[in-house]
N, C-alpha and C positions, 0 to 999 in steps of 0.2 A: 441538558448539555449533550454534546455530540462526541462521537469518537471519530478520529481521523485515522485512516489506514495508509501506509506507505509500502509500495512494492519497489524496493531499490534495485536498480540495475546499473550496469557500468556506464550506460549512455543516458538513460532517463530514469526518473523516479515517478511511478504512477501514484496518483493521489485519489482517494475516495473518502466520502464522509457519510456518517449515519444520519438518520432523521433524529429529531429530538427525543422520540420515544425509544430509540435504539432498536428498531425492528427492521428497518430497510437500509441497505447500503446503496449508494449511487456513485458512479464515477464522477470525479470532479475535474481533474486536469492532469497533465504530466509536466514535469519540470526537468530541465537539464541536470544531470548528476554532478557535473563540474562546471564552473568552480563552486566550491562548497558554500562560501559566504553568501552569494545571492540565493542559493537554495534555502539556506537557513532563514534569511530575511523573508522570503516568500512564505515559508512554513509559519513563521511568527505571525505574519499577516493573516494567514488562514486560521490559525489557532484563535486569534482575537476575533476575526469576523464571523467565524462559524461557532464560536463559543465552545471550543474543544476542551474536554477535561481528561482525555486519554488518547495516546497515540499507539496504534498497533502496527508493528513493522513485520513484514514477511520474513520468515526464517527458512531459507532453502534447506530441504532435506532430501536425501536420496530415497529411492522407493523402498529400501529396506529399513528406513528410519534413521540411518546414520547421517552424520554431518560431513560435508566435504569442504572443498576450498571456497565455494560460494558462500557457505555458512560463515566461514571465518571473515569474509569481506562484509557480510551483513552484521556480524558482531562489532566489527570496527566502525561501521556506519552508526550503529546504535550507540556505541561508546562516545563517538564524536557528537552525536545529537544530545546525549545526556549532559555533555559539558556546556551546552548553549541553550537548551530548551528546558523550561521549568515544569512543563506538563509531564506527568508520569508516562513512561514508555515501556511497552512489553512486546515480546515477540510472539508470533503465531505461525504455525506450520503453513507453508505456502505451496506444498506439493500440488501439482497439476492446475494451479490457478490460471496460468497463462494458456494452457490447453483449453480449459473451460471457457475462458474469456474469448479466445479465438473462435471456438465453436459458436458461442452466443452471438458474436459479431457477424459471423458468416450466415447464421440462421436469420439474422436481422437484415441481411442483404448488403452488408459491408464487404466490399471486394478486398482481396488481400493487399493490394496497393494502397488502399485507404486505411488499413489497420494500423500502420506505423503510428506510434504515439497513443492512439486510442486504445490499443491493446494493453498498454501499461496501466492506464487509469481503470480499464475494465477488469484487469487482473487484480488491482487493488480493491475493487468493489467485490469481486468474488472472495478474496481473502477476508475482507471485512464482514461479508455476509456469513461466512463460516464462523467467524468469531461471535457475531451477534446471535446466530442460531445456538451456539454453545451456552449462551447466557439464559436462554429461554428455560422456564421451569419444566 
């Protein structure tokens, strides 16, 4: 079974998925954050198609570890998902995931103009890889 990661933003939600062994995360796609109903329907398709048994949602934190207004929005997103998705959902610290994703895309030759959208799914993959690494013995 796989783990799905979501990096929610105001415009797009980045999506990544683990391999079956839960060792490696890979970017999957990005979805429009609004309207919510089509987002949920696509997530349900991904859960079924990818055989997902857990969803990890990025929780924004300030560099000092405190939570700000972005975290409140992420909590609202998680609460809304829990009302319509049956798979367990947990949050994970997403500090610097977008920065790491942008660096990885640049080092891979992706120009800044081409990063829009791709950076969201790449950030979700960075988030998920951090979670997967935490599971390793």
